[in-house]
Kinemage of the C-alpha trace (Angstrom):
@kinemage 1
@onewidth
@group {chain A} dominant
@subgroup {mainchain}
@vectorlist {calphas} color= white
{ca met a 1} P 82.229 -117.440 104.122
{ca ile a 2} L 83.334 -121.045 103.152
{ca pro a 3} L 80.650 -123.707 104.220
{ca leu a 4} L 81.631 -126.078 107.077
{ca glu a 5} L 82.094 -129.010 104.794
{ca asp a 6} L 84.593 -127.036 102.604
{ca gln a 7} L 86.607 -125.804 105.590
{ca gln a 8} L 87.144 -129.484 106.561
{ca ile a 9} L 88.185 -130.511 103.213
{ca his a 10} L 90.851 -127.585 103.043
{ca ala a 11} L 91.935 -128.337 106.529
{ca leu a 12} L 92.341 -132.191 105.602
{ca leu a 13} L 94.401 -131.125 102.408
{ca his a 14} L 96.509 -128.666 104.311
{ca gln a 15} L 97.150 -131.301 107.054
{ca leu a 16} L 98.437 -133.791 104.474
{ca gly a 17} L 100.638 -131.073 102.843
{ca ala a 18} L 98.861 -129.616 100.011
{ca asp a 19} L 99.175 -125.984 99.848
{ca thr a 20} L 96.664 -123.294 98.089
{ca asn a 21} L 99.351 -122.105 95.789
{ca tyr a 22} L 98.536 -125.000 93.650
{ca thr a 23} L 95.730 -125.273 91.209
{ca gly a 24} L 95.301 -128.783 92.042
{ca phe a 25} L 94.342 -127.856 95.619
{ca phe a 26} L 91.135 -126.309 94.798
{ca gln a 27} L 90.309 -128.700 91.972
{ca thr a 28} L 90.780 -131.775 94.565
{ca ala a 29} L 88.854 -129.780 97.128
{ca tyr a 30} L 85.964 -129.414 94.833
{ca ala a 31} L 86.192 -132.956 93.432
{ca leu a 32} L 85.935 -134.175 97.113
{ca his a 33} L 83.194 -131.752 97.629
{ca leu a 34} L 81.272 -133.102 94.860
{ca ala a 35} L 82.143 -136.671 95.798
{ca leu a 36} L 80.784 -136.243 99.362
{ca glu a 37} L 77.433 -134.889 97.798
{ca asp a 38} L 77.302 -138.176 95.503
{ca pro a 39} L 79.731 -140.994 96.188
{ca tyr a 40} L 78.638 -142.663 93.195
{ca arg a 41} L 80.729 -140.190 91.224
{ca leu a 42} L 83.717 -141.933 92.423
{ca arg a 43} L 83.008 -145.031 90.444
{ca leu a 44} L 83.764 -143.360 86.872
{ca val a 45} L 85.944 -140.169 87.903
{ca thr a 46} L 86.756 -139.414 84.160
{ca lys a 47} L 83.053 -139.290 83.198
{ca trp a 48} L 81.161 -138.565 86.371
{ca leu a 49} L 83.554 -136.191 88.221
{ca tyr a 50} L 86.347 -134.577 86.460
{ca pro a 51} L 84.055 -133.004 83.851
{ca asp a 52} L 82.072 -131.113 86.403
{ca val a 53} L 85.263 -129.915 88.217
{ca ala a 54} L 86.472 -128.978 84.745
{ca ile a 55} L 83.379 -126.889 84.078
{ca his a 56} L 83.563 -125.148 87.493
{ca tyr a 57} L 87.108 -124.134 86.617
{ca his a 58} L 86.795 -123.362 83.118
{ca thr a 59} L 89.207 -125.957 81.886
{ca asn a 60} L 89.100 -129.625 80.687
{ca trp a 61} L 89.010 -132.839 82.358
{ca lys a 62} L 92.468 -133.935 81.429
{ca ala a 63} L 93.816 -130.763 83.211
{ca val a 64} L 91.817 -131.625 86.462
{ca glu a 65} L 93.210 -135.159 86.476
{ca tyr a 66} L 96.826 -133.660 85.829
{ca asn a 67} L 96.380 -131.330 88.695
{ca ile a 68} L 94.777 -133.797 90.997
{ca arg a 69} L 97.514 -136.145 90.512
{ca lys a 70} L 100.138 -133.504 91.111
{ca thr a 71} L 98.399 -132.783 94.461
{ca ile a 72} L 98.662 -136.340 95.095
{ca thr a 73} L 102.436 -136.712 94.367
{ca ile a 74} L 102.932 -133.405 96.682
{ca ile a 75} L 101.023 -135.118 99.428
{ca trp a 76} L 102.658 -138.575 98.842
{ca asp a 77} L 106.054 -136.809 99.054
{ca val a 78} L 105.156 -134.893 102.293
{ca ser a 79} L 102.985 -137.314 104.356
{ca pro a 80} L 102.569 -140.765 103.056
{ca gln a 81} L 102.218 -142.154 106.659
{ca leu a 82} L 99.451 -139.777 107.372
{ca leu a 83} L 97.499 -140.696 104.424
{ca ser a 84} L 97.977 -144.609 105.256
{ca ile a 85} L 96.525 -143.637 108.644
{ca ile a 86} L 93.649 -141.829 106.912
{ca ala a 87} L 93.181 -144.725 104.595
{ca arg a 88} L 93.078 -147.211 107.571
{ca his a 89} L 95.440 -149.445 105.747
{ca pro a 90} L 99.040 -149.444 104.741
{ca leu a 91} L 99.705 -147.788 101.456
{ca tyr a 92} L 102.659 -149.006 99.861
{ca lys a 93} L 102.672 -146.816 96.782
{ca lys a 94} L 101.234 -143.752 95.663
{ca pro a 95} L 97.263 -144.060 95.343
{ca arg a 96} L 95.798 -143.441 91.894
{ca pro a 97} L 93.264 -140.352 91.817
{ca ala a 98} L 90.422 -142.403 92.161
{ca gln a 99} L 91.720 -144.445 95.169
{ca phe a 100} L 92.908 -141.005 96.829
{ca leu a 101} L 89.684 -139.420 96.357
{ca ser a 102} L 87.785 -142.421 97.623
{ca ile a 103} L 90.203 -142.538 100.817
{ca leu a 104} L 89.498 -138.979 101.516
{ca thr a 105} L 85.796 -138.921 100.872
{ca ala a 106} L 85.432 -141.973 103.174
{ca his a 107} L 87.495 -140.202 105.789
{ca leu a 108} L 85.529 -136.902 105.602
{ca ser a 109} L 82.310 -138.889 105.584
{ca ile a 110} L 83.144 -140.688 108.865
{ca asp a 111} L 84.175 -137.290 110.416
{ca ala a 112} L 81.085 -135.313 109.275
{ca pro a 113} L 78.987 -134.075 112.009
{ca asp a 114} L 75.795 -135.612 110.329
{ca ser a 115} L 77.351 -138.894 110.365
{ca his a 116} L 77.391 -139.312 114.326
{ca asn a 117} L 73.623 -139.309 114.522
């Protein structure tokens, strides 16, 4: 069974237009999972986030970055308005990976059940 947090991550990515038939979907989801555990990972994604995702998926950090960028492109093509709503400010261009992950991490943190206590 998938933990609730991971279900919420997957649901958000699906809502934005990402699909599980892309490798980047799962790598992005895992990156979000790690960022929710420790938001400081978002400060240096190439050193503190991508390597751990790469280890988990038996690849290298450059492949992870590429796959996350591909996921961002798909989402930007499908639902830029929804991404702007989630970001809580207008996005005039496709976000960079660290910005994208920060936007979704902040959104998931706000909506997390524990954040309302």
